N, C-alpha and C positions, 0 to 999 in steps of 0.2 A: 164524341169527337175529342181527340187528344189536343190538349193546349199546345199552342205554337211555342217553340223555343224562342229565347231572346234574339237569337241571330235571324231566325225566320221573321220575327216581328219587325226587325230593323230593315230587312230587305223589303218586306211588304210596304213599310212606311216610305222607303226610297221610291218604289214604284207608284205608290199613292201620290207622293209629291210630284213625280214625273208626270202622272196624268194630269193633276191640277195645273201645273205650270204650262204643259204642252197645250192643253185644251183652252187655256186663257192667253196663249202666245207670249208668255214671260220669258223672252229670249235670254235675259240676263241670268235667271235662275237656271235655265236650261244649260247654259254654259258650265255651270258648276256640277250639274247632274251628269251631263255627258262627258265621258273620258275624252282626252285629246286624240286618242287613237280610235274614236267611234267609227264603226262601219255598219251601215244600214243596207239591208237587202230587202226589196219588195218585190213580190210576185203577184201580178194581178190575175183576174179571172181568165184572161186570154193567154196566160203563161208568158207574159212579157216581164223581163227582169230589169229592175231599176236599182242602182246603187247610189249611196251618198256618203260622204264623210261628214264630220262634225259641222264644218262651216256650211255645206250645202244643205244639211238637214235643218240646221238652225235657220238658215235663209228661208226655207219654206215656211216656217212658223212666223218669221218676221214679215214675209210678204203678206200673209193672212192678217197679221196685226195691223200692218200699214194700210191695208185695203179696208179696214174697219170691219172685218168679218166678225159675226157673233161668236161667242165662245162655242166650242165643240162639246158634244155629249161626253160626260165623264163615266158612263157606265162601264163597269169591268167585272169579269167573272175570272177568279184565279182558279187555275187547274192544278198547278203545282209550284211549289217554292223549294228549291234544294240549295242548301248552303254547305260548302266544303271549305272551312277555314277562311281564306280571303277571296274566294270565288263563290258565285251564286248563279243560279239559273232559275228563271221564272217563266212559266207558260200560262198565258192568260187569253181570254177573248175580250174583244172591245167592239164598240159600235161607234163610228164617227164618219165625218165627211171630209177627212183631210185631203182626199183626191178630188174633191168637188161633188161627189155623189155619195149618198148614204151607203155605207159599206159595213159588213161584218169583217172583222179582222181577227186573225189568230196570230199572236205574237210569241216568239221565242226570244227572250232577253237575257243576255249574259252581263253579269256585273263583276267588278273587282273592288275590294276594299282597299282603298289608297288614299293617302292625305287625310286620314281620319274620317272617311265617308265612303259610302257605296256609290260607285260610278257606273254608268252603263257603257259597256265596250262594244257590244253588238246587239243589233235588233234584226231579227228576220221576221218579215211581216207578209202574211198571206192574205190577200184582199179577195173578197167576193161580194157581189151585190147583197144588200140588206134583204133578209128574208128567203134566201135560197138554200 
């Protein structure tokens, strides 16, 4: 296996940090990881499309934190990390119950390096029931 470049390692760390903060509902840190122009698109198993901006998506995590929900699963499998100067794309699989049901997620995440850090600008999330 070829060692990862420093840039790929930095992007992987940014996504690892995102997973840790999102699964523990640390909305203040999410504010720093999510770009102000964040756009989230979720497609569920019934082909329903939901979108969210930064405030709405952070609100989802805040509501789970405020409800006292236990931390979510942090499992992740990286499929690819591509870095091109100040932009990056990550494709990964996750397992969690963000929607209230155990789900397998495939995520396509775009990032930009701005203000001396990698920030998530877009997440496209494909949901399907766990185990299907």
